[in-house]
TITIBA-728388 format. One record per residue: x negated, y, z negated of N, C-alpha, C, O in turn. Coordinates in nm, 3 decimals, decimal comma. Layout:
% residues N
+---------+---------+---------+---------+---------+---------+---------+---------+---------+---------+---------+---------+
:     nc1 :     nc2 :     nc3 :    cac1 :    cac2 :    cac3 :     cc1 :     cc2 :     cc3 :     oc1 :     oc2 :     oc3 :
+---------+---------+---------+---------+---------+---------+---------+---------+---------+---------+---------+---------+
:       X :       Y :       Z :       X :       Y :       Z :       X :       Y :       Z :       X :       Y :       Z :
...
+---------+---------+---------+---------+---------+---------+---------+---------+---------+---------+---------+---------+
***
This chain:
% residues 114
+---------+---------+---------+---------+---------+---------+---------+---------+---------+---------+---------+---------+
:     nc1 :     nc2 :     nc3 :    cac1 :    cac2 :    cac3 :     cc1 :     cc2 :     cc3 :     oc1 :     oc2 :     oc3 :
+---------+---------+---------+---------+---------+---------+---------+---------+---------+---------+---------+---------+
:   1,339 :  -2,094 :  -1,227 :   1,312 :  -2,105 :  -1,086 :   1,431 :  -2,176 :  -1,019 :   1,475 :  -2,280 :  -1,067 :
:   1,479 :  -2,121 :  -0,913 :   1,593 :  -2,180 :  -0,844 :   1,547 :  -2,294 :  -0,753 :   1,455 :  -2,278 :  -0,672 :
:   1,613 :  -2,408 :  -0,768 :   1,585 :  -2,519 :  -0,678 :   1,710 :  -2,547 :  -0,597 :   1,818 :  -2,499 :  -0,629 :
:   1,696 :  -2,624 :  -0,493 :   1,805 :  -2,647 :  -0,400 :   1,862 :  -2,787 :  -0,414 :   1,809 :  -2,871 :  -0,488 :
:   1,969 :  -2,812 :  -0,343 :   2,041 :  -2,938 :  -0,353 :   1,961 :  -3,058 :  -0,303 :   2,004 :  -3,171 :  -0,325 :
:   1,849 :  -3,038 :  -0,238 :   1,774 :  -3,152 :  -0,187 :   1,660 :  -3,195 :  -0,278 :   1,573 :  -3,270 :  -0,236 :
:   1,660 :  -3,149 :  -0,403 :   1,552 :  -3,191 :  -0,494 :   1,551 :  -3,342 :  -0,516 :   1,444 :  -3,403 :  -0,519 :
:   1,668 :  -3,403 :  -0,531 :   1,673 :  -3,548 :  -0,552 :   1,619 :  -3,622 :  -0,430 :   1,555 :  -3,726 :  -0,444 :
:   1,645 :  -3,568 :  -0,313 :   1,593 :  -3,631 :  -0,191 :   1,440 :  -3,621 :  -0,188 :   1,373 :  -3,713 :  -0,141 :
:   1,385 :  -3,512 :  -0,236 :   1,239 :  -3,497 :  -0,243 :   1,181 :  -3,607 :  -0,333 :   1,080 :  -3,668 :  -0,299 :
:   1,244 :  -3,631 :  -0,447 :   1,197 :  -3,737 :  -0,537 :   1,205 :  -3,872 :  -0,467 :   1,113 :  -3,953 :  -0,479 :
:   1,312 :  -3,897 :  -0,395 :   1,327 :  -4,024 :  -0,321 :   1,217 :  -4,037 :  -0,215 :   1,161 :  -4,145 :  -0,198 :
:   1,187 :  -3,929 :  -0,145 :   1,082 :  -3,931 :  -0,043 :   0,949 :  -3,973 :  -0,104 :   0,871 :  -4,044 :  -0,040 :
:   0,923 :  -3,930 :  -0,226 :   0,793 :  -3,954 :  -0,290 :   0,786 :  -4,087 :  -0,365 :   0,683 :  -4,117 :  -0,426 :
:   0,892 :  -4,166 :  -0,360 :   0,892 :  -4,294 :  -0,430 :   0,796 :  -4,391 :  -0,363 :   0,810 :  -4,422 :  -0,244 :
:   0,698 :  -4,437 :  -0,438 :   0,595 :  -4,532 :  -0,390 :   0,512 :  -4,477 :  -0,275 :   0,463 :  -4,552 :  -0,191 :
:   0,496 :  -4,344 :  -0,272 :   0,412 :  -4,280 :  -0,170 :   0,331 :  -4,170 :  -0,237 :   0,369 :  -4,119 :  -0,343 :
:   0,221 :  -4,134 :  -0,176 :   0,139 :  -4,021 :  -0,218 :   0,140 :  -3,924 :  -0,101 :   0,076 :  -3,948 :   0,001 :
:   0,213 :  -3,813 :  -0,117 :   0,236 :  -3,720 :  -0,006 :   0,198 :  -3,578 :  -0,043 :   0,209 :  -3,538 :  -0,159 :
:   0,153 :  -3,502 :   0,057 :   0,132 :  -3,358 :   0,038 :   0,266 :  -3,288 :   0,056 :   0,362 :  -3,349 :   0,104 :
:   0,273 :  -3,162 :   0,018 :   0,398 :  -3,086 :   0,035 :   0,432 :  -3,075 :   0,183 :   0,549 :  -3,081 :   0,220 :
:   0,333 :  -3,060 :   0,268 :   0,359 :  -3,051 :   0,412 :   0,421 :  -3,181 :   0,462 :   0,516 :  -3,178 :   0,541 :
:   0,370 :  -3,295 :   0,417 :   0,428 :  -3,424 :   0,458 :   0,571 :  -3,439 :   0,405 :   0,659 :  -3,489 :   0,475 :
:   0,593 :  -3,396 :   0,281 :   0,729 :  -3,399 :   0,224 :   0,821 :  -3,312 :   0,308 :   0,933 :  -3,353 :   0,341 :
:   0,777 :  -3,193 :   0,343 :   0,856 :  -3,099 :   0,423 :   0,893 :  -3,161 :   0,558 :   1,008 :  -3,151 :   0,602 :
:   0,796 :  -3,224 :   0,624 :   0,821 :  -3,283 :   0,756 :   0,926 :  -3,394 :   0,748 :   1,010 :  -3,406 :   0,837 :
:   0,923 :  -3,475 :   0,643 :   1,023 :  -3,581 :   0,626 :   1,158 :  -3,520 :   0,591 :   1,261 :  -3,564 :   0,643 :
:   1,157 :  -3,419 :   0,505 :   1,281 :  -3,353 :   0,463 :   1,353 :  -3,288 :   0,581 :   1,476 :  -3,289 :   0,586 :
:   1,278 :  -3,233 :   0,675 :   1,337 :  -3,168 :   0,792 :   1,421 :  -3,263 :   0,876 :   1,514 :  -3,219 :   0,944 :
:   1,391 :  -3,391 :   0,872 :   1,468 :  -3,487 :   0,949 :   1,612 :  -3,496 :   0,898 :   1,704 :  -3,518 :   0,976 :
:   1,631 :  -3,478 :   0,768 :   1,765 :  -3,483 :   0,709 :   1,824 :  -3,343 :   0,691 :   1,945 :  -3,324 :   0,704 :
:   1,738 :  -3,245 :   0,660 :   1,781 :  -3,107 :   0,637 :   1,704 :  -3,015 :   0,730 :   1,606 :  -2,954 :   0,688 :
:   1,745 :  -3,002 :   0,856 :   1,668 :  -2,925 :   0,954 :   1,660 :  -2,775 :   0,924 :   1,577 :  -2,706 :   0,983 :
:   1,744 :  -2,724 :   0,835 :   1,740 :  -2,581 :   0,802 :   1,659 :  -2,550 :   0,677 :   1,658 :  -2,436 :   0,630 :
:   1,591 :  -2,651 :   0,622 :   1,509 :  -2,630 :   0,502 :   1,392 :  -2,537 :   0,534 :   1,339 :  -2,539 :   0,645 :
:   1,354 :  -2,458 :   0,436 :   1,239 :  -2,368 :   0,451 :   1,121 :  -2,426 :   0,375 :   1,137 :  -2,482 :   0,267 :
:   1,003 :  -2,412 :   0,433 :   0,883 :  -2,465 :   0,370 :   0,861 :  -2,402 :   0,233 :   0,822 :  -2,472 :   0,139 :
:   0,886 :  -2,273 :   0,219 :   0,866 :  -2,207 :   0,089 :   0,959 :  -2,266 :  -0,017 :   0,920 :  -2,280 :  -0,133 :
:   1,082 :  -2,300 :   0,022 :   1,176 :  -2,362 :  -0,072 :   1,127 :  -2,500 :  -0,115 :   1,141 :  -2,538 :  -0,231 :
:   1,070 :  -2,574 :  -0,022 :   1,018 :  -2,706 :  -0,055 :   0,901 :  -2,692 :  -0,152 :   0,892 :  -2,769 :  -0,248 :
:   0,812 :  -2,596 :  -0,129 :   0,702 :  -2,572 :  -0,223 :   0,756 :  -2,541 :  -0,362 :   0,707 :  -2,596 :  -0,461 :
:   0,856 :  -2,454 :  -0,372 :   0,914 :  -2,420 :  -0,503 :   0,977 :  -2,542 :  -0,569 :   0,960 :  -2,564 :  -0,689 :
:   1,050 :  -2,621 :  -0,490 :   1,114 :  -2,742 :  -0,543 :   1,010 :  -2,842 :  -0,593 :   1,026 :  -2,898 :  -0,702 :
:   0,905 :  -2,865 :  -0,518 :   0,802 :  -2,960 :  -0,558 :   0,734 :  -2,911 :  -0,685 :   0,708 :  -2,991 :  -0,776 :
:   0,704 :  -2,781 :  -0,694 :   0,643 :  -2,727 :  -0,815 :   0,733 :  -2,748 :  -0,936 :   0,686 :  -2,788 :  -1,043 :
:   0,862 :  -2,720 :  -0,921 :   0,957 :  -2,737 :  -1,029 :   0,968 :  -2,885 :  -1,069 :   0,972 :  -2,917 :  -1,188 :
:   0,973 :  -2,973 :  -0,972 :   0,981 :  -3,117 :  -1,000 :   0,856 :  -3,167 :  -1,071 :   0,864 :  -3,258 :  -1,154 :
:   0,740 :  -3,110 :  -1,039 :   0,616 :  -3,147 :  -1,109 :   0,617 :  -3,094 :  -1,252 :   0,567 :  -3,161 :  -1,343 :
:   0,673 :  -2,975 :  -1,272 :   0,681 :  -2,919 :  -1,407 :   0,772 :  -2,999 :  -1,498 :   0,745 :  -3,012 :  -1,617 :
:   0,881 :  -3,052 :  -1,443 :   0,974 :  -3,128 :  -1,527 :   0,945 :  -3,279 :  -1,521 :   1,027 :  -3,359 :  -1,566 :
:   0,830 :  -3,318 :  -1,467 :   0,781 :  -3,455 :  -1,466 :   0,861 :  -3,550 :  -1,378 :   0,850 :  -3,672 :  -1,394 :
:   0,941 :  -3,499 :  -1,286 :   1,008 :  -3,586 :  -1,190 :   0,909 :  -3,630 :  -1,082 :   0,919 :  -3,740 :  -1,029 :
:   0,814 :  -3,541 :  -1,052 :   0,703 :  -3,574 :  -0,963 :   0,574 :  -3,560 :  -1,041 :   0,566 :  -3,485 :  -1,138 :
:   0,473 :  -3,634 :  -0,997 :   0,342 :  -3,627 :  -1,062 :   0,240 :  -3,585 :  -0,958 :   0,236 :  -3,638 :  -0,847 :
:   0,156 :  -3,487 :  -0,995 :   0,043 :  -3,450 :  -0,910 :  -0,059 :  -3,561 :  -0,921 :  -0,094 :  -3,604 :  -1,031 :
:  -0,106 :  -3,607 :  -0,806 :  -0,193 :  -3,724 :  -0,807 :  -0,339 :  -3,687 :  -0,800 :  -0,416 :  -3,722 :  -0,890 :
:  -0,380 :  -3,619 :  -0,695 :  -0,523 :  -3,595 :  -0,676 :  -0,541 :  -3,469 :  -0,592 :  -0,455 :  -3,434 :  -0,510 :
:  -0,651 :  -3,405 :  -0,613 :  -0,684 :  -3,287 :  -0,534 :  -0,808 :  -3,323 :  -0,455 :  -0,920 :  -3,316 :  -0,506 :
:  -0,788 :  -3,362 :  -0,331 :  -0,898 :  -3,406 :  -0,247 :  -0,895 :  -3,326 :  -0,118 :  -0,791 :  -3,311 :  -0,055 :
:  -1,008 :  -3,275 :  -0,081 :  -1,018 :  -3,194 :   0,040 :  -0,916 :  -3,081 :   0,037 :  -0,853 :  -3,050 :   0,138 :
:  -0,901 :  -3,020 :  -0,081 :  -0,811 :  -2,906 :  -0,103 :  -0,664 :  -2,942 :  -0,081 :  -0,583 :  -2,855 :  -0,051 :
:  -0,630 :  -3,070 :  -0,095 :  -0,491 :  -3,113 :  -0,083 :  -0,445 :  -3,170 :  -0,217 :  -0,520 :  -3,237 :  -0,287 :
:  -0,322 :  -3,141 :  -0,251 :  -0,261 :  -3,199 :  -0,369 :  -0,157 :  -3,299 :  -0,323 :  -0,073 :  -3,268 :  -0,238 :
:  -0,163 :  -3,417 :  -0,378 :  -0,068 :  -3,522 :  -0,344 :   0,033 :  -3,538 :  -0,457 :   0,001 :  -3,515 :  -0,574 :
:   0,154 :  -3,577 :  -0,422 :   0,260 :  -3,595 :  -0,520 :   0,318 :  -3,735 :  -0,504 :   0,320 :  -3,792 :  -0,395 :
:   0,366 :  -3,788 :  -0,616 :   0,437 :  -3,914 :  -0,616 :   0,549 :  -3,905 :  -0,718 :   0,547 :  -3,820 :  -0,807 :
:   0,647 :  -3,992 :  -0,704 :   0,754 :  -3,998 :  -0,802 :   0,693 :  -4,042 :  -0,935 :   0,617 :  -4,139 :  -0,940 :
:   0,727 :  -3,971 :  -1,041 :   0,674 :  -4,004 :  -1,172 :   0,720 :  -4,143 :  -1,213 :   0,836 :  -4,179 :  -1,196 :
:   0,627 :  -4,221 :  -1,265 :   0,659 :  -4,356 :  -1,311 :   0,561 :  -4,393 :  -1,421 :   0,485 :  -4,308 :  -1,469 :
:   0,562 :  -4,518 :  -1,462 :   0,475 :  -4,560 :  -1,570 :   0,330 :  -4,528 :  -1,538 :   0,291 :  -4,513 :  -1,422 :
:   0,251 :  -4,519 :  -1,645 :   0,108 :  -4,491 :  -1,628 :   0,043 :  -4,596 :  -1,539 :   0,074 :  -4,714 :  -1,546 :
:  -0,046 :  -4,550 :  -1,457 :  -0,123 :  -4,637 :  -1,370 :  -0,249 :  -4,564 :  -1,327 :  -0,261 :  -4,443 :  -1,345 :
:  -0,342 :  -4,637 :  -1,269 :  -0,467 :  -4,581 :  -1,220 :  -0,457 :  -4,563 :  -1,070 :  -0,393 :  -4,642 :  -1,001 :
:  -0,520 :  -4,457 :  -1,020 :  -0,527 :  -4,435 :  -0,876 :  -0,668 :  -4,472 :  -0,827 :  -0,767 :  -4,418 :  -0,876 :
:  -0,673 :  -4,563 :  -0,731 :  -0,798 :  -4,595 :  -0,662 :  -0,797 :  -4,515 :  -0,532 :  -0,704 :  -4,527 :  -0,453 :
:  -0,901 :  -4,434 :  -0,511 :  -0,904 :  -4,342 :  -0,398 :  -1,026 :  -4,370 :  -0,311 :  -1,139 :  -4,364 :  -0,357 :
:  -1,000 :  -4,400 :  -0,184 :  -1,106 :  -4,427 :  -0,088 :  -1,167 :  -4,295 :  -0,042 :  -1,097 :  -4,208 :   0,008 :
:  -1,298 :  -4,280 :  -0,060 :  -1,366 :  -4,156 :  -0,024 :  -1,378 :  -4,135 :   0,127 :  -1,403 :  -4,023 :   0,171 :
:  -1,359 :  -4,240 :   0,206 :  -1,366 :  -4,225 :   0,351 :  -1,233 :  -4,179 :   0,410 :  -1,230 :  -4,085 :   0,489 :
:  -1,125 :  -4,244 :   0,371 :  -0,994 :  -4,216 :   0,431 :  -0,903 :  -4,134 :   0,340 :  -0,801 :  -4,083 :   0,386 :
:  -0,938 :  -4,121 :   0,213 :  -0,856 :  -4,057 :   0,109 :  -0,724 :  -4,132 :   0,087 :  -0,628 :  -4,075 :   0,035 :
:  -0,720 :  -4,258 :   0,128 :  -0,605 :  -4,343 :   0,099 :  -0,602 :  -4,367 :  -0,052 :  -0,706 :  -4,385 :  -0,115 :
:  -0,481 :  -4,366 :  -0,110 :  -0,465 :  -4,382 :  -0,254 :  -0,386 :  -4,510 :  -0,279 :  -0,279 :  -4,531 :  -0,221 :
:  -0,438 :  -4,594 :  -0,367 :  -0,372 :  -4,718 :  -0,405 :  -0,345 :  -4,711 :  -0,556 :  -0,431 :  -4,669 :  -0,633 :
:  -0,225 :  -4,753 :  -0,596 :  -0,191 :  -4,760 :  -0,739 :  -0,236 :  -4,893 :  -0,796 :  -0,220 :  -4,998 :  -0,733 :
:  -0,293 :  -4,889 :  -0,916 :  -0,330 :  -5,008 :  -0,989 :  -0,248 :  -5,008 :  -1,118 :  -0,263 :  -4,918 :  -1,201 :
:  -0,161 :  -5,106 :  -1,133 :  -0,069 :  -5,110 :  -1,246 :  -0,142 :  -5,142 :  -1,376 :  -0,253 :  -5,195 :  -1,375 :
:  -0,079 :  -5,109 :  -1,487 :  -0,140 :  -5,124 :  -1,619 :  -0,185 :  -5,267 :  -1,645 :  -0,294 :  -5,287 :  -1,700 :
:  -0,105 :  -5,366 :  -1,608 :  -0,144 :  -5,505 :  -1,637 :  -0,264 :  -5,550 :  -1,555 :  -0,320 :  -5,656 :  -1,582 :
:  -0,304 :  -5,473 :  -1,454 :  -0,422 :  -5,504 :  -1,375 :  -0,546 :  -5,429 :  -1,425 :  -0,656 :  -5,450 :  -1,375 :
:  -0,526 :  -5,342 :  -1,523 :  -0,633 :  -5,256 :  -1,573 :  -0,711 :  -5,329 :  -1,681 :  -0,652 :  -5,383 :  -1,774 :
:  -0,843 :  -5,330 :  -1,670 :  -0,922 :  -5,395 :  -1,776 :  -0,911 :  -5,318 :  -1,907 :  -0,877 :  -5,200 :  -1,908 :
:  -0,939 :  -5,385 :  -2,016 :  -0,937 :  -5,323 :  -2,148 :  -1,047 :  -5,218 :  -2,154 :  -1,163 :  -5,247 :  -2,127 :
:  -1,009 :  -5,095 :  -2,190 :  -1,107 :  -4,987 :  -2,197 :  -1,180 :  -4,982 :  -2,330 :  -1,269 :  -4,898 :  -2,350 :
:  -1,144 :  -5,070 :  -2,423 :  -1,205 :  -5,073 :  -2,556 :  -1,199 :  -4,937 :  -2,624 :  -1,300 :  -4,886 :  -2,674 :
:  -1,079 :  -4,879 :  -2,626 :  -1,060 :  -4,754 :  -2,697 :  -1,075 :  -4,779 :  -2,846 :  -1,051 :  -4,890 :  -2,893 :
:  -1,114 :  -4,678 :  -2,922 :  -1,125 :  -4,696 :  -3,068 :  -0,992 :  -4,741 :  -3,127 :  -0,886 :  -4,698 :  -3,081 :
:  -0,996 :  -4,826 :  -3,227 :  -0,874 :  -4,879 :  -3,289 :  -0,790 :  -4,769 :  -3,352 :  -0,669 :  -4,787 :  -3,369 :
:  -0,851 :  -4,657 :  -3,388 :  -0,778 :  -4,547 :  -3,452 :  -0,710 :  -4,456 :  -3,350 :  -0,648 :  -4,356 :  -3,389 :
:  -0,722 :  -4,488 :  -3,220 :  -0,663 :  -4,404 :  -3,116 :  -0,561 :  -4,485 :  -3,037 :  -0,593 :  -4,592 :  -2,986 :
:  -0,439 :  -4,434 :  -3,026 :  -0,334 :  -4,498 :  -2,946 :  -0,303 :  -4,405 :  -2,829 :  -0,257 :  -4,293 :  -2,849 :
:  -0,327 :  -4,451 :  -2,707 :  -0,302 :  -4,371 :  -2,587 :  -0,154 :  -4,377 :  -2,552 :  -0,096 :  -4,486 :  -2,544 :
:  -0,091 :  -4,261 :  -2,529 :   0,048 :  -4,256 :  -2,484 :   0,056 :  -4,231 :  -2,334 :   0,149 :  -4,276 :  -2,267 :
:  -0,041 :  -4,160 :  -2,284 :  -0,038 :  -4,118 :  -2,145 :  -0,182 :  -4,104 :  -2,097 :  -0,271 :  -4,070 :  -2,175 :
:  -0,203 :  -4,132 :  -1,971 :  -0,336 :  -4,111 :  -1,915 :  -0,325 :  -4,084 :  -1,766 :  -0,224 :  -4,112 :  -1,703 :
:  -0,432 :  -4,027 :  -1,712 :  -0,438 :  -3,995 :  -1,570 :  -0,579 :  -4,030 :  -1,523 :  -0,672 :  -3,951 :  -1,539 :
:  -0,593 :  -4,148 :  -1,466 :  -0,724 :  -4,196 :  -1,426 :  -0,730 :  -4,207 :  -1,275 :  -0,642 :  -4,265 :  -1,211 :
:  -0,834 :  -4,149 :  -1,218 :  -0,859 :  -4,158 :  -1,074 :  -0,999 :  -4,216 :  -1,056 :  -1,096 :  -4,165 :  -1,113 :
:  -1,008 :  -4,321 :  -0,979 :  -1,137 :  -4,382 :  -0,952 :  -1,166 :  -4,367 :  -0,803 :  -1,092 :  -4,417 :  -0,718 :
:  -1,274 :  -4,296 :  -0,773 :  -1,315 :  -4,271 :  -0,635 :  -1,420 :  -4,374 :  -0,595 :  -1,511 :  -4,405 :  -0,672 :
:  -1,407 :  -4,425 :  -0,473 :  -1,503 :  -4,522 :  -0,422 :  -1,475 :  -4,550 :  -0,276 :  -1,414 :  -4,470 :  -0,206 :
:  -1,521 :  -4,664 :  -0,233 :  -1,501 :  -4,702 :  -0,093 :  -1,431 :  -4,837 :  -0,088 :  -1,474 :  -4,933 :  -0,152 :
:  -1,320 :  -4,843 :  -0,012 :  -1,251 :  -4,970 :   0,007 :  -1,331 :  -5,051 :   0,109 :  -1,380 :  -4,997 :   0,208 :
:  -1,344 :  -5,180 :   0,083 :  -1,420 :  -5,262 :   0,179 :  -1,328 :  -5,351 :   0,259 :  -1,375 :  -5,428 :   0,343 :
+---------+---------+---------+---------+---------+---------+---------+---------+---------+---------+---------+---------+
***
């Protein structure tokens, strides 16, 4: 799949953010006004396949992306769909069996922020 010269900028846009492709496209247009939405979709898909971006959650038929980083949990507010990252050192012990070593995980916890 052919990607364009702004792939690295897409990764930068998604650093410490949870964005849809449309939101990524709107930010990208500020720097690259001739970008095409279809090209951005292809680039985001390619970046997700090579683990530069991570698909976060599918809520209300939207897929969110973030820059790939260490494992963490996503806390998702069911009212606003705001997503907060919870780092590994903040995660309680899950009491996994001693014979199982987790290398990677994708945990999403849905609830209501108070």
